[in-house]
Structures are given as C-alpha cells and as structure tokens.
Jmol script that loads the backbone (N, CA, C; Angstrom):
load data "model"
ATOM      1  N   UNK A   1      79.448 118.137 -60.132  1.00  0.00           N
ATOM      2  CA  UNK A   1      80.660 118.880 -59.475  1.00  0.00           C
ATOM      3  C   UNK A   1      81.309 120.057 -60.639  1.00  0.00           C
ATOM      4  N   UNK A   2      81.886 120.871 -59.822  1.00  0.00           N
ATOM      5  CA  UNK A   2      82.563 121.969 -60.710  1.00  0.00           C
ATOM      6  C   UNK A   2      83.363 121.483 -61.878  1.00  0.00           C
ATOM      7  N   UNK A   3      83.233 121.946 -63.056  1.00  0.00           N
ATOM      8  CA  UNK A   3      84.149 121.592 -64.105  1.00  0.00           C
ATOM      9  C   UNK A   3      85.643 121.833 -63.812  1.00  0.00           C
ATOM     10  N   UNK A   4      85.699 123.069 -63.151  1.00  0.00           N
ATOM     11  CA  UNK A   4      87.247 123.284 -62.699  1.00  0.00           C
ATOM     12  C   UNK A   4      87.923 122.198 -61.885  1.00  0.00           C
ATOM     13  N   UNK A   5      87.070 121.568 -61.034  1.00  0.00           N
ATOM     14  CA  UNK A   5      87.552 120.477 -60.051  1.00  0.00           C
ATOM     15  C   UNK A   5      87.970 119.341 -61.047  1.00  0.00           C
ATOM     16  N   UNK A   6      87.166 118.904 -62.131  1.00  0.00           N
ATOM     17  CA  UNK A   6      87.530 117.843 -62.977  1.00  0.00           C
ATOM     18  C   UNK A   6      88.845 118.193 -63.886  1.00  0.00           C
ATOM     19  N   UNK A   7      89.104 119.577 -64.165  1.00  0.00           N
ATOM     20  CA  UNK A   7      90.367 119.987 -64.897  1.00  0.00           C
ATOM     21  C   UNK A   7      91.448 119.762 -63.910  1.00  0.00           C
ATOM     22  N   UNK A   8      91.577 119.848 -62.807  1.00  0.00           N
ATOM     23  CA  UNK A   8      92.491 119.466 -61.837  1.00  0.00           C
ATOM     24  C   UNK A   8      93.037 118.175 -61.963  1.00  0.00           C
ATOM     25  N   UNK A   9      92.163 117.111 -62.504  1.00  0.00           N
ATOM     26  CA  UNK A   9      92.547 116.049 -62.513  1.00  0.00           C
ATOM     27  C   UNK A   9      93.555 115.649 -63.640  1.00  0.00           C
ATOM     28  N   UNK A  10      93.965 116.590 -64.320  1.00  0.00           N
ATOM     29  CA  UNK A  10      94.946 116.027 -65.302  1.00  0.00           C
ATOM     30  C   UNK A  10      96.118 115.954 -64.617  1.00  0.00           C
ATOM     31  N   UNK A  11      96.442 116.674 -63.551  1.00  0.00           N
ATOM     32  CA  UNK A  11      97.882 116.346 -63.047  1.00  0.00           C
ATOM     33  C   UNK A  11      97.994 115.131 -61.925  1.00  0.00           C
ATOM     34  N   UNK A  12      96.700 114.524 -61.706  1.00  0.00           N
ATOM     35  CA  UNK A  12      96.486 113.721 -60.876  1.00  0.00           C
ATOM     36  C   UNK A  12      96.580 112.467 -61.622  1.00  0.00           C
ATOM     37  N   UNK A  13      97.944 111.640 -60.353  1.00  0.00           N
ATOM     38  CA  UNK A  13      98.003 110.282 -61.021  1.00  0.00           C
ATOM     39  C   UNK A  13      97.628 109.279 -59.777  1.00  0.00           C
ATOM     40  N   UNK A  14      96.889 108.164 -60.119  1.00  0.00           N
ATOM     41  CA  UNK A  14      96.331 107.279 -59.231  1.00  0.00           C
ATOM     42  C   UNK A  14      97.059 105.786 -59.485  1.00  0.00           C
ATOM     43  N   UNK A  15      97.747 105.333 -58.567  1.00  0.00           N
ATOM     44  CA  UNK A  15      98.389 104.011 -58.900  1.00  0.00           C
ATOM     45  C   UNK A  15      97.274 102.877 -58.642  1.00  0.00           C
ATOM     46  N   UNK A  16      96.944 101.973 -59.522  1.00  0.00           N
ATOM     47  CA  UNK A  16      95.834 101.120 -59.357  1.00  0.00           C
ATOM     48  C   UNK A  16      96.667  99.771 -59.417  1.00  0.00           C
ATOM     49  N   UNK A  17      96.701  99.082 -58.477  1.00  0.00           N
ATOM     50  CA  UNK A  17      97.304  97.700 -58.372  1.00  0.00           C
ATOM     51  C   UNK A  17      96.588  96.672 -59.299  1.00  0.00           C
ATOM     52  N   UNK A  18      97.438  95.912 -59.960  1.00  0.00           N
ATOM     53  CA  UNK A  18      96.838  95.118 -60.848  1.00  0.00           C
ATOM     54  C   UNK A  18      96.049  94.121 -60.220  1.00  0.00           C
ATOM     55  N   UNK A  19      96.074  94.018 -58.890  1.00  0.00           N
ATOM     56  CA  UNK A  19      95.322  92.944 -58.158  1.00  0.00           C
ATOM     57  C   UNK A  19      93.849  93.702 -58.050  1.00  0.00           C
ATOM     58  N   UNK A  20      93.678  95.052 -58.210  1.00  0.00           N
ATOM     59  CA  UNK A  20      92.490  95.851 -58.109  1.00  0.00           C
ATOM     60  C   UNK A  20      91.997  95.927 -56.588  1.00  0.00           C
ATOM     61  N   UNK A  21      92.886  96.040 -55.737  1.00  0.00           N
ATOM     62  CA  UNK A  21      92.661  96.261 -54.378  1.00  0.00           C
ATOM     63  C   UNK A  21      93.195  97.563 -53.958  1.00  0.00           C
ATOM     64  N   UNK A  22      92.485  98.019 -52.692  1.00  0.00           N
ATOM     65  CA  UNK A  22      92.991  99.449 -52.575  1.00  0.00           C
ATOM     66  C   UNK A  22      94.219  99.182 -51.467  1.00  0.00           C
ATOM     67  N   UNK A  23      95.108 100.100 -51.553  1.00  0.00           N
ATOM     68  CA  UNK A  23      96.149  99.978 -50.664  1.00  0.00           C
ATOM     69  C   UNK A  23      95.694  99.932 -49.348  1.00  0.00           C
ATOM     70  N   UNK A  24      96.616  99.097 -48.029  1.00  0.00           N
ATOM     71  CA  UNK A  24      96.219  98.887 -46.960  1.00  0.00           C
ATOM     72  C   UNK A  24      96.283 100.258 -46.025  1.00  0.00           C
ATOM     73  N   UNK A  25      96.934 101.191 -46.561  1.00  0.00           N
ATOM     74  CA  UNK A  25      97.083 102.637 -45.965  1.00  0.00           C
ATOM     75  C   UNK A  25      95.984 103.498 -46.045  1.00  0.00           C
ATOM     76  N   UNK A  26      95.140 103.231 -47.110  1.00  0.00           N
ATOM     77  CA  UNK A  26      94.114 104.380 -47.255  1.00  0.00           C
ATOM     78  C   UNK A  26      92.575 103.587 -47.576  1.00  0.00           C
ATOM     79  N   UNK A  27      91.852 104.181 -46.837  1.00  0.00           N
ATOM     80  CA  UNK A  27      90.483 103.651 -47.339  1.00  0.00           C
ATOM     81  C   UNK A  27      89.775 104.536 -48.034  1.00  0.00           C
ATOM     82  N   UNK A  28      88.697 104.045 -48.849  1.00  0.00           N
ATOM     83  CA  UNK A  28      88.046 104.618 -49.721  1.00  0.00           C
ATOM     84  C   UNK A  28      87.323 105.890 -48.969  1.00  0.00           C
ATOM     85  N   UNK A  29      87.065 106.096 -47.741  1.00  0.00           N
ATOM     86  CA  UNK A  29      86.610 107.468 -47.118  1.00  0.00           C
ATOM     87  C   UNK A  29      87.777 108.346 -46.964  1.00  0.00           C
ATOM     88  N   UNK A  30      89.051 107.808 -47.094  1.00  0.00           N
ATOM     89  CA  UNK A  30      89.970 108.937 -47.048  1.00  0.00           C
ATOM     90  C   UNK A  30      90.582 109.715 -48.267  1.00  0.00           C
ATOM     91  N   UNK A  31      89.979 108.951 -49.570  1.00  0.00           N
ATOM     92  CA  UNK A  31      90.208 109.709 -50.668  1.00  0.00           C
ATOM     93  C   UNK A  31      89.308 110.790 -50.915  1.00  0.00           C
ATOM     94  N   UNK A  32      89.950 112.028 -51.980  1.00  0.00           N
ATOM     95  CA  UNK A  32      88.924 113.091 -52.173  1.00  0.00           C
ATOM     96  C   UNK A  32      87.992 112.482 -53.206  1.00  0.00           C
ATOM     97  N   UNK A  33      87.062 113.479 -53.709  1.00  0.00           N
ATOM     98  CA  UNK A  33      86.017 113.293 -54.641  1.00  0.00           C
ATOM     99  C   UNK A  33      87.043 112.879 -55.915  1.00  0.00           C
ATOM    100  N   UNK A  34      87.904 113.477 -56.297  1.00  0.00           N
ATOM    101  CA  UNK A  34      88.413 113.349 -57.542  1.00  0.00           C
ATOM    102  C   UNK A  34      89.521 112.084 -57.231  1.00  0.00           C
ATOM    103  N   UNK A  35      89.887 111.867 -56.337  1.00  0.00           N
ATOM    104  CA  UNK A  35      90.668 110.630 -56.228  1.00  0.00           C
ATOM    105  C   UNK A  35      89.962 109.331 -56.387  1.00  0.00           C
ATOM    106  N   UNK A  36      88.698 109.429 -55.860  1.00  0.00           N
ATOM    107  CA  UNK A  36      87.618 108.454 -56.109  1.00  0.00           C
ATOM    108  C   UNK A  36      87.137 108.211 -57.278  1.00  0.00           C
ATOM    109  N   UNK A  37      86.955 109.382 -57.934  1.00  0.00           N
ATOM    110  CA  UNK A  37      86.558 109.362 -59.261  1.00  0.00           C
ATOM    111  C   UNK A  37      87.639 108.635 -60.347  1.00  0.00           C
ATOM    112  N   UNK A  38      88.981 109.241 -60.288  1.00  0.00           N
ATOM    113  CA  UNK A  38      89.948 108.681 -60.861  1.00  0.00           C
ATOM    114  C   UNK A  38      90.058 107.068 -60.709  1.00  0.00           C
ATOM    115  N   UNK A  39      89.978 106.579 -59.323  1.00  0.00           N
ATOM    116  CA  UNK A  39      90.383 105.399 -58.726  1.00  0.00           C
ATOM    117  C   UNK A  39      89.058 104.594 -59.763  1.00  0.00           C
ATOM    118  N   UNK A  40      88.059 104.909 -59.515  1.00  0.00           N
ATOM    119  CA  UNK A  40      86.974 104.025 -60.122  1.00  0.00           C
ATOM    120  C   UNK A  40      87.040 104.109 -61.621  1.00  0.00           C
ATOM    121  N   UNK A  41      87.389 104.882 -62.386  1.00  0.00           N
ATOM    122  CA  UNK A  41      87.609 104.758 -63.653  1.00  0.00           C
ATOM    123  C   UNK A  41      88.676 103.771 -63.945  1.00  0.00           C
ATOM    124  N   UNK A  42      89.849 103.868 -63.312  1.00  0.00           N
ATOM    125  CA  UNK A  42      90.930 103.115 -63.493  1.00  0.00           C
ATOM    126  C   UNK A  42      90.539 101.714 -63.305  1.00  0.00           C
ATOM    127  N   UNK A  43      89.998 101.341 -62.099  1.00  0.00           N
ATOM    128  CA  UNK A  43      89.505 100.123 -61.914  1.00  0.00           C
ATOM    129  C   UNK A  43      88.476  99.519 -63.002  1.00  0.00           C
ATOM    130  N   UNK A  44      87.327 100.366 -63.606  1.00  0.00           N
ATOM    131  CA  UNK A  44      86.619  99.846 -64.515  1.00  0.00           C
ATOM    132  C   UNK A  44      87.519  99.301 -65.793  1.00  0.00           C
ATOM    133  N   UNK A  45      88.334 100.266 -66.189  1.00  0.00           N
ATOM    134  CA  UNK A  45      89.144 100.159 -67.155  1.00  0.00           C
ATOM    135  C   UNK A  45      90.042  98.978 -67.003  1.00  0.00           C
ATOM    136  N   UNK A  46      90.580  98.546 -66.028  1.00  0.00           N
ATOM    137  CA  UNK A  46      91.531  97.502 -65.820  1.00  0.00           C
ATOM    138  C   UNK A  46      90.601  96.090 -65.790  1.00  0.00           C
ATOM    139  N   UNK A  47      89.280  96.269 -65.378  1.00  0.00           N
ATOM    140  CA  UNK A  47      88.329  95.094 -65.386  1.00  0.00           C
ATOM    141  C   UNK A  47      87.792  94.752 -66.767  1.00  0.00           C
ATOM    142  N   UNK A  48      88.057  95.602 -67.793  1.00  0.00           N
ATOM    143  CA  UNK A  48      87.692  95.606 -69.117  1.00  0.00           C
ATOM    144  C   UNK A  48      86.077  95.530 -69.050  1.00  0.00           C
ATOM    145  N   UNK A  49      85.695  96.399 -68.281  1.00  0.00           N
ATOM    146  CA  UNK A  49      84.147  96.529 -68.322  1.00  0.00           C
ATOM    147  C   UNK A  49      83.542  97.718 -68.924  1.00  0.00           C
ATOM    148  N   UNK A  50      83.307  98.032 -70.294  1.00  0.00           N
ATOM    149  CA  UNK A  50      83.115  98.949 -70.881  1.00  0.00           C
ATOM    150  C   UNK A  50      81.730  99.767 -70.293  1.00  0.00           C
ATOM    151  N   UNK A  51      80.668  98.998 -70.107  1.00  0.00           N
ATOM    152  CA  UNK A  51      79.575  99.363 -69.629  1.00  0.00           C
ATOM    153  C   UNK A  51      79.663  99.999 -68.410  1.00  0.00           C
ATOM    154  N   UNK A  52      80.386  99.243 -67.410  1.00  0.00           N
ATOM    155  CA  UNK A  52      80.637  99.929 -66.045  1.00  0.00           C
ATOM    156  C   UNK A  52      81.454 101.110 -65.946  1.00  0.00           C
ATOM    157  N   UNK A  53      82.457 101.269 -67.118  1.00  0.00           N
ATOM    158  CA  UNK A  53      83.279 102.516 -67.363  1.00  0.00           C
ATOM    159  C   UNK A  53      82.344 103.669 -67.794  1.00  0.00           C
ATOM    160  N   UNK A  54      81.373 103.380 -68.729  1.00  0.00           N
ATOM    161  CA  UNK A  54      80.441 104.495 -69.162  1.00  0.00           C
ATOM    162  C   UNK A  54      79.403 104.854 -67.947  1.00  0.00           C
ATOM    163  N   UNK A  55      79.118 104.040 -67.134  1.00  0.00           N
ATOM    164  CA  UNK A  55      78.210 104.236 -65.991  1.00  0.00           C
ATOM    165  C   UNK A  55      79.021 105.067 -64.983  1.00  0.00           C
ATOM    166  N   UNK A  56      80.329 104.619 -64.674  1.00  0.00           N
ATOM    167  CA  UNK A  56      81.076 105.515 -63.914  1.00  0.00           C
ATOM    168  C   UNK A  56      81.457 106.895 -64.452  1.00  0.00           C
ATOM    169  N   UNK A  57      81.641 107.089 -65.516  1.00  0.00           N
ATOM    170  CA  UNK A  57      82.040 108.186 -66.266  1.00  0.00           C
ATOM    171  C   UNK A  57      80.764 109.241 -65.918  1.00  0.00           C
ATOM    172  N   UNK A  58      79.531 108.688 -66.218  1.00  0.00           N
ATOM    173  CA  UNK A  58      78.323 109.423 -65.995  1.00  0.00           C
ATOM    174  C   UNK A  58      78.068 109.938 -64.616  1.00  0.00           C
ATOM    175  N   UNK A  59      78.380 108.810 -63.877  1.00  0.00           N
ATOM    176  CA  UNK A  59      78.093 109.181 -62.371  1.00  0.00           C
ATOM    177  C   UNK A  59      79.017 110.156 -61.783  1.00  0.00           C
ATOM    178  N   UNK A  60      80.143 110.379 -62.202  1.00  0.00           N
ATOM    179  CA  UNK A  60      81.097 111.466 -61.765  1.00  0.00           C
ATOM    180  C   UNK A  60      80.992 112.412 -62.978  1.00  0.00           C
ATOM    181  N   UNK A  61      80.171 112.499 -63.860  1.00  0.00           N
ATOM    182  CA  UNK A  61      80.077 113.862 -64.770  1.00  0.00           C
ATOM    183  C   UNK A  61      81.330 114.123 -65.395  1.00  0.00           C
ATOM    184  N   UNK A  62      81.951 112.911 -66.003  1.00  0.00           N
ATOM    185  CA  UNK A  62      83.184 112.982 -66.774  1.00  0.00           C
ATOM    186  C   UNK A  62      82.803 112.644 -68.119  1.00  0.00           C
ATOM    187  N   UNK A  63      83.213 113.453 -69.144  1.00  0.00           N
ATOM    188  CA  UNK A  63      82.902 113.190 -70.500  1.00  0.00           C
ATOM    189  C   UNK A  63      83.999 112.183 -71.061  1.00  0.00           C
ATOM    190  N   UNK A  64      83.811 111.552 -71.952  1.00  0.00           N
ATOM    191  CA  UNK A  64      84.748 110.481 -72.574  1.00  0.00           C
ATOM    192  C   UNK A  64      85.954 111.246 -73.079  1.00  0.00           C
ATOM    193  N   UNK A  65      85.814 112.564 -73.648  1.00  0.00           N
ATOM    194  CA  UNK A  65      86.803 113.377 -74.149  1.00  0.00           C
ATOM    195  C   UNK A  65      87.720 113.712 -72.970  1.00  0.00           C
ATOM    196  N   UNK A  66      87.190 114.115 -71.906  1.00  0.00           N
ATOM    197  CA  UNK A  66      88.055 114.501 -70.833  1.00  0.00           C
ATOM    198  C   UNK A  66      88.733 113.303 -70.129  1.00  0.00           C
ATOM    199  N   UNK A  67      88.039 112.236 -69.978  1.00  0.00           N
ATOM    200  CA  UNK A  67      88.527 110.948 -69.484  1.00  0.00           C
ATOM    201  C   UNK A  67      89.947 110.503 -70.537  1.00  0.00           C
ATOM    202  N   UNK A  68      89.791 110.637 -71.643  1.00  0.00           N
ATOM    203  CA  UNK A  68      90.791 110.203 -72.540  1.00  0.00           C
ATOM    204  C   UNK A  68      91.964 111.111 -72.446  1.00  0.00           C
ATOM    205  N   UNK A  69      91.595 112.486 -72.443  1.00  0.00           N
ATOM    206  CA  UNK A  69      92.745 113.301 -72.205  1.00  0.00           C
ATOM    207  C   UNK A  69      93.341 113.633 -70.727  1.00  0.00           C
ATOM    208  N   UNK A  70      92.648 113.168 -69.917  1.00  0.00           N
ATOM    209  CA  UNK A  70      93.271 113.944 -68.618  1.00  0.00           C
ATOM    210  C   UNK A  70      93.410 112.604 -67.392  1.00  0.00           C
ATOM    211  N   UNK A  71      92.574 111.648 -67.783  1.00  0.00           N
ATOM    212  CA  UNK A  71      92.786 110.615 -66.563  1.00  0.00           C
ATOM    213  C   UNK A  71      94.045 109.940 -66.795  1.00  0.00           C
ATOM    214  N   UNK A  72      94.717 109.789 -65.700  1.00  0.00           N
ATOM    215  CA  UNK A  72      95.941 109.056 -65.662  1.00  0.00           C
ATOM    216  C   UNK A  72      96.068 107.717 -64.661  1.00  0.00           C
ATOM    217  N   UNK A  73      96.399 106.650 -65.209  1.00  0.00           N
ATOM    218  CA  UNK A  73      96.354 105.349 -64.282  1.00  0.00           C
ATOM    219  C   UNK A  73      97.897 105.034 -64.532  1.00  0.00           C
ATOM    220  N   UNK A  74      98.427 104.565 -63.249  1.00  0.00           N
ATOM    221  CA  UNK A  74      99.733 103.967 -63.390  1.00  0.00           C
ATOM    222  C   UNK A  74     100.606 104.707 -64.193  1.00  0.00           C
ATOM    223  N   UNK A  75     100.676 106.080 -64.263  1.00  0.00           N
ATOM    224  CA  UNK A  75     101.222 106.907 -65.088  1.00  0.00           C
ATOM    225  C   UNK A  75     101.481 106.723 -66.504  1.00  0.00           C
ATOM    226  N   UNK A  76      99.989 106.468 -66.898  1.00  0.00           N
ATOM    227  CA  UNK A  76      99.882 106.217 -68.320  1.00  0.00           C
ATOM    228  C   UNK A  76      98.380 106.884 -68.486  1.00  0.00           C
ATOM    229  N   UNK A  77      98.250 107.480 -69.808  1.00  0.00           N
ATOM    230  CA  UNK A  77      97.136 107.936 -70.177  1.00  0.00           C
ATOM    231  C   UNK A  77      96.061 106.708 -70.153  1.00  0.00           C
ATOM    232  N   UNK A  78      94.732 107.027 -69.909  1.00  0.00           N
ATOM    233  CA  UNK A  78      93.545 106.049 -69.734  1.00  0.00           C
ATOM    234  C   UNK A  78      93.748 104.839 -70.782  1.00  0.00           C
ATOM    235  N   UNK A  79      93.664 105.399 -72.307  1.00  0.00           N
ATOM    236  CA  UNK A  79      93.689 104.406 -73.245  1.00  0.00           C
ATOM    237  C   UNK A  79      94.849 103.420 -73.196  1.00  0.00           C
ATOM    238  N   UNK A  80      95.894 104.268 -72.951  1.00  0.00           N
ATOM    239  CA  UNK A  80      97.371 103.247 -72.971  1.00  0.00           C
ATOM    240  C   UNK A  80      97.304 102.253 -71.922  1.00  0.00           C
ATOM    241  N   UNK A  81      96.765 102.593 -70.649  1.00  0.00           N
ATOM    242  CA  UNK A  81      96.664 101.814 -69.583  1.00  0.00           C
ATOM    243  C   UNK A  81      95.635 100.546 -69.846  1.00  0.00           C
ATOM    244  N   UNK A  82      94.557 100.953 -70.431  1.00  0.00           N
ATOM    245  CA  UNK A  82      93.594  99.862 -70.818  1.00  0.00           C
ATOM    246  C   UNK A  82      94.402  98.936 -71.976  1.00  0.00           C
ATOM    247  N   UNK A  83      95.251  99.325 -72.788  1.00  0.00           N
ATOM    248  CA  UNK A  83      96.111  98.670 -73.655  1.00  0.00           C
ATOM    249  C   UNK A  83      96.746  97.685 -72.930  1.00  0.00           C
ATOM    250  N   UNK A  84      97.382  98.187 -71.867  1.00  0.00           N
ATOM    251  CA  UNK A  84      98.636  97.254 -71.163  1.00  0.00           C
ATOM    252  C   UNK A  84      97.716  96.375 -70.221  1.00  0.00           C
ATOM    253  N   UNK A  85      96.718  96.688 -69.954  1.00  0.00           N
ATOM    254  CA  UNK A  85      95.892  95.756 -68.994  1.00  0.00           C
ATOM    255  C   UNK A  85      94.978  94.745 -69.944  1.00  0.00           C
ATOM    256  N   UNK A  86      95.219  94.917 -71.288  1.00  0.00           N
ATOM    257  CA  UNK A  86      94.600  93.918 -72.259  1.00  0.00           C
ATOM    258  C   UNK A  86      92.884  94.148 -72.056  1.00  0.00           C
ATOM    259  N   UNK A  87      92.594  95.328 -71.905  1.00  0.00           N
ATOM    260  CA  UNK A  87      91.079  95.488 -71.757  1.00  0.00           C
ATOM    261  C   UNK A  87      90.631  95.986 -73.099  1.00  0.00           C
ATOM    262  N   UNK A  88      90.241  94.899 -73.936  1.00  0.00           N
ATOM    263  CA  UNK A  88      89.879  95.242 -75.324  1.00  0.00           C
ATOM    264  C   UNK A  88      88.575  95.762 -75.584  1.00  0.00           C
ATOM    265  N   UNK A  89      87.740  95.613 -74.649  1.00  0.00           N
ATOM    266  CA  UNK A  89      86.484  96.271 -74.756  1.00  0.00           C
ATOM    267  C   UNK A  89      86.260  97.701 -74.610  1.00  0.00           C
ATOM    268  N   UNK A  90      87.375  97.985 -73.448  1.00  0.00           N
ATOM    269  CA  UNK A  90      87.370  99.468 -73.152  1.00  0.00           C
ATOM    270  C   UNK A  90      88.261 100.392 -74.253  1.00  0.00           C
ATOM    271  N   UNK A  91      89.333  99.327 -74.606  1.00  0.00           N
ATOM    272  CA  UNK A  91      90.005  99.962 -75.830  1.00  0.00           C
ATOM    273  C   UNK A  91      89.314 100.427 -76.918  1.00  0.00           C
ATOM    274  N   UNK A  92      88.473  99.663 -77.292  1.00  0.00           N
ATOM    275  CA  UNK A  92      87.423  99.567 -78.416  1.00  0.00           C
ATOM    276  C   UNK A  92      86.315 100.844 -78.458  1.00  0.00           C
ATOM    277  N   UNK A  93      85.943 100.949 -77.091  1.00  0.00           N
ATOM    278  CA  UNK A  93      85.019 101.985 -76.611  1.00  0.00           C
ATOM    279  C   UNK A  93      85.859 103.340 -76.731  1.00  0.00           C
ATOM    280  N   UNK A  94      87.253 103.503 -76.340  1.00  0.00           N
ATOM    281  CA  UNK A  94      87.894 104.646 -76.125  1.00  0.00           C
ATOM    282  C   UNK A  94      88.754 105.117 -77.319  1.00  0.00           C
ATOM    283  N   UNK A  95      88.976 104.213 -78.364  1.00  0.00           N
ATOM    284  CA  UNK A  95      89.852 104.460 -79.397  1.00  0.00           C
ATOM    285  C   UNK A  95      89.158 105.508 -80.309  1.00  0.00           C
ATOM    286  N   UNK A  96      88.045 105.528 -80.666  1.00  0.00           N
ATOM    287  CA  UNK A  96      87.497 106.546 -81.576  1.00  0.00           C
ATOM    288  C   UNK A  96      87.605 107.914 -80.674  1.00  0.00           C
ATOM    289  N   UNK A  97      87.432 107.998 -79.776  1.00  0.00           N
ATOM    290  CA  UNK A  97      87.517 109.351 -79.014  1.00  0.00           C
ATOM    291  C   UNK A  97      88.984 109.710 -79.068  1.00  0.00           C
ATOM    292  N   UNK A  98      89.785 108.943 -78.961  1.00  0.00           N
ATOM    293  CA  UNK A  98      91.327 109.116 -78.905  1.00  0.00           C
ATOM    294  C   UNK A  98      91.568 109.660 -80.429  1.00  0.00           C
ATOM    295  N   UNK A  99      91.156 109.059 -81.470  1.00  0.00           N
ATOM    296  CA  UNK A  99      91.374 109.343 -82.700  1.00  0.00           C
ATOM    297  C   UNK A  99      90.824 110.643 -83.097  1.00  0.00           C
ATOM    298  N   UNK A 100      89.765 110.903 -82.516  1.00  0.00           N
ATOM    299  CA  UNK A 100      89.125 112.428 -82.912  1.00  0.00           C
ATOM    300  C   UNK A 100      89.774 113.294 -82.204  1.00  0.00           C
ATOM    301  N   UNK A 101      90.320 113.170 -80.996  1.00  0.00           N
ATOM    302  CA  UNK A 101      91.049 114.291 -80.171  1.00  0.00           C
ATOM    303  C   UNK A 101      92.501 114.278 -80.968  1.00  0.00           C
ATOM    304  N   UNK A 102      92.982 113.430 -81.369  1.00  0.00           N
ATOM    305  CA  UNK A 102      94.332 113.564 -82.049  1.00  0.00           C
ATOM    306  C   UNK A 102      94.296 114.105 -83.577  1.00  0.00           C
ATOM    307  N   UNK A 103      93.033 114.046 -83.984  1.00  0.00           N
ATOM    308  CA  UNK A 103      93.077 114.548 -85.300  1.00  0.00           C
ATOM    309  C   UNK A 103      93.177 113.549 -86.528  1.00  0.00           C
ATOM    310  N   UNK A 104      92.885 112.230 -85.939  1.00  0.00           N
ATOM    311  CA  UNK A 104      93.066 111.399 -87.236  1.00  0.00           C
ATOM    312  C   UNK A 104      91.597 111.143 -87.518  1.00  0.00           C
ATOM    313  N   UNK A 105      91.543 111.468 -89.048  1.00  0.00           N
ATOM    314  CA  UNK A 105      90.055 111.202 -89.764  1.00  0.00           C
ATOM    315  C   UNK A 105      90.322 109.990 -90.517  1.00  0.00           C
ATOM    316  N   UNK A 106      89.182 109.249 -90.537  1.00  0.00           N
ATOM    317  CA  UNK A 106      88.990 108.116 -91.547  1.00  0.00           C
ATOM    318  C   UNK A 106      87.846 108.411 -92.482  1.00  0.00           C
ATOM    319  N   UNK A 107      88.183 108.465 -93.967  1.00  0.00           N
ATOM    320  CA  UNK A 107      87.465 108.858 -94.978  1.00  0.00           C
ATOM    321  C   UNK A 107      86.923 107.561 -95.679  1.00  0.00           C
ATOM    322  N   UNK A 108      85.806 107.093 -95.862  1.00  0.00           N
ATOM    323  CA  UNK A 108      85.332 106.174 -96.587  1.00  0.00           C
ATOM    324  C   UNK A 108      84.288 106.811 -97.882  1.00  0.00           C
ATOM    325  N   UNK A 109      84.715 106.080 -98.900  1.00  0.00           N
ATOM    326  CA  UNK A 109      83.966 106.534-100.221  1.00  0.00           C
ATOM    327  C   UNK A 109      82.652 105.661-100.428  1.00  0.00           C
ATOM    328  N   UNK A 110      81.840 106.413-100.192  1.00  0.00           N
ATOM    329  CA  UNK A 110      80.314 105.638-100.057  1.00  0.00           C
ATOM    330  C   UNK A 110      79.753 105.593-101.634  1.00  0.00           C
ATOM    331  N   UNK A 111      80.544 106.547-102.460  1.00  0.00           N
ATOM    332  CA  UNK A 111      79.938 106.305-103.852  1.00  0.00           C
ATOM    333  C   UNK A 111      80.920 105.838-104.865  1.00  0.00           C
ATOM    334  N   UNK A 112      81.470 104.756-104.498  1.00  0.00           N
ATOM    335  CA  UNK A 112      82.566 104.170-105.187  1.00  0.00           C
ATOM    336  C   UNK A 112      82.064 103.197-106.412  1.00  0.00           C
ATOM    337  N   UNK A 113      82.771 103.450-107.559  1.00  0.00           N
ATOM    338  CA  UNK A 113      82.199 102.781-108.761  1.00  0.00           C
ATOM    339  C   UNK A 113      82.301 101.251-108.469  1.00  0.00           C
ATOM    340  N   UNK A 114      81.316 100.763-109.218  1.00  0.00           N
ATOM    341  CA  UNK A 114      81.277  99.226-109.040  1.00  0.00           C
ATOM    342  C   UNK A 114      82.101  98.610-110.114  1.00  0.00           C
TER     343      UNK A 114
END
end "model"
wireframe off; spacefill off
backbone 0.3
color backbone group
C-alpha cells in the first residue's frame, strides 16, 4: 500500500468497543483499507496480543514507529490505549519505540568500577 495512504491514518480515529465487537451498523466489508488496518491494530492491542499485533502491523505494512505516532484508538494514542486496556505485553513491546520517538535515552555504564 502506498506510504501516503498510511500517513493519512494520523487523523483517523476508530472507536473500538471494549467488548471487541464490530458495530451493528458497519460490517468489515464496508470499511476502507485504512479503517480495517487501524481497527485490526486496535483490536490486537486491546486483546494484549503482542505477537498478533506485530503480525497485523506486518500484514498492513505499518512500522512500529508509525503505529506509535499515528494510530489512534478511542481518541487515544496506541500506547495510551494499551495502557488503558491494561495490555501489558503490548505496552512492553511499544514502550521502547515510544521512548525513542520522544527522545528519552537510557545510558548504562558498562565499565563501572567494582
């Protein structure tokens, strides 16, 4: 898929019900490609399935950086949404990406005196 199409997803907000079901008014066939991608990412994050999230991101060709920066679930950034849903595995997967994007750097002294 075109990269510009994925960049448009920054303004896209998909509401995912906590019961993880599709709304009765929309079927999966009615959603655009971007809507399906964002919905799938949000569902995987809410289910706390880190492996499934990585698999979904690869399937839709979305990098972890773009997912953290641009995917919005329930009007929250992806990592905040995962924290709200208590998806610990997903938060553990995405926190290093979020820290790197925000400029947080951890320095460990490997040559510390004994």
